C-alpha angles and dihedrals in degrees: 000000000000089000091053091049093051091050091050092051092048090052092050092049092048090050092050091049093051091048092053092048092049092049090046091051092047090046091053091047089049092049091047092047091046090047091051091048090048092051091049092048090047091051090048090050091049092049090048091049091049091049091049090047089052090050093048091046090050092049091048094045111128125221114246110244129195087209139354116289109261114228088208094055110027113100113216120226146158112310098029111130121223128196113215122193118189119183118193118130088327134022117262112192120177139161118217133184120217108249124241087261092057098256133133108214104205116187112250090003102066138215121342119185109217100158114138095007121128110252094251092056093043091054092048092049091051093050091049094051093046092049090052087063097034106030096177097043125114106228131196123181126183140167106247102174139011128243125239127220140165124266127186125228120185141171128037101017127105097241111026115185144088122321134186111246140157130233089264097049111117132218095254090058092052091048088053090050087053089053096248140288126319112244090250094050118132094224090174094060107047112160120216116190110201123213090251093057099260117135118214121194116214128197101205091193089068089061094038095052104026105023092240105169092198085074092046099054134175125237146223134210111292097026117131130202122209123183109195125221118238123226108255092207096049107026109027137097129183127231122196144158126052096014135099114245099019117188141081125341136176117242134200121248110279092000111166126232091243094052091048094049090048096052102036118016123093108190125212119234098267098041113142110218091177088072114047117155127200119197112199128186112229126184097280105001146025122261116212117196130184108211122199124208093256089061099043096102095041094052111088119208124229129203110269094032118141115213115202119194109194126213115236091334098308128168123281122206117200140161128045101002131119098247113015115195148105127305138186116265112253113189111236097021116132128220088259091058091056092045088054090049087055090054097264130279121309123242089266096049119101107218092188095059098050113141135188126230112206128207091258090058096254122130135206136172115279095234093062101034127106107214121234135182111287096024119142118216111210123196109196128206114268120249090240091054091046092053102034102023114200096346116132124233090257092051091049092048091047092050092049092046090050091052092049094048090049090050093049091048090051093050093056 
């Protein structure tokens, strides 16, 4: 009997021990699961809080201004946000946006149309209307945020279209949104059509070079910007050599070389400004000029000019060659080597009459010249090409034969 009782007690104690271990294990699992859930919820809350913080930050983001908004100049319009503070027995503080129709809808006061008013007058009008309802109230009205609207830019920019701007956004910012000017843009003749029909002409170079804000204006709803294209045949020059962004560009009438280089050229590190060459097409020949820095601003450019900026006094090849331009100086190279580097002479070019222009202005035939840094190799037009143009030998022979036969027939 005792033995049976002992066995029964041992079984009960074993069962109790197993139960405690199971509950402890389940409790630990439950704690771990709860802890994991808590961590997940916490992370969700953190993410939500971060998202809300971003939203709040975005809502509270201020527009960057180049100066304070002038109450005497700023024109009020739909979307502007006003802060209104009315103090009677208690403080009433509200923020209101101007409606699309140009009204401020003030509770207990009513609708006030402020569209198109300068900021100073809009504030005075609001104060007057509020004091008509609350004669003894102290009223403060302020512009707390600026409206946005769309403006169109068309013409010679890389991405013409509509862009979101504010009433203090300037032309240079809109040009940047449109990804810059096309290479044939007439930046000096930008047309701005105002919403009242006026057309303003802007010379963007005046802002770019002198910081003149009259030529970097702001805009209102309904304004339009048009950047004209220049005519490559009648208004363009080409710049090449030791510059970034070589290629064609539109110039102003009578624009000097110095002004052009100042506004447009970005030189590479080894550019040689002591040796700038201009190749100009005249009626029956090409004029090649070496321009020194002292003469930059007294040398006017003409449409069709080719400006070569040499690198460390290299060699320039001009005239009737396939690819005129500037090349590095290689000691021992002959004029023929450089002509080959320029793609060879054209059909019109006379390889036997090549001459070299040196830095001191002197010239000598290419065959006898020893090339030096800064020399310009010039391939002139052949006499045959000058007289007969693009006529072939057969065409020339036929023309001469026709003339002779006509003369013989006339003599009979």
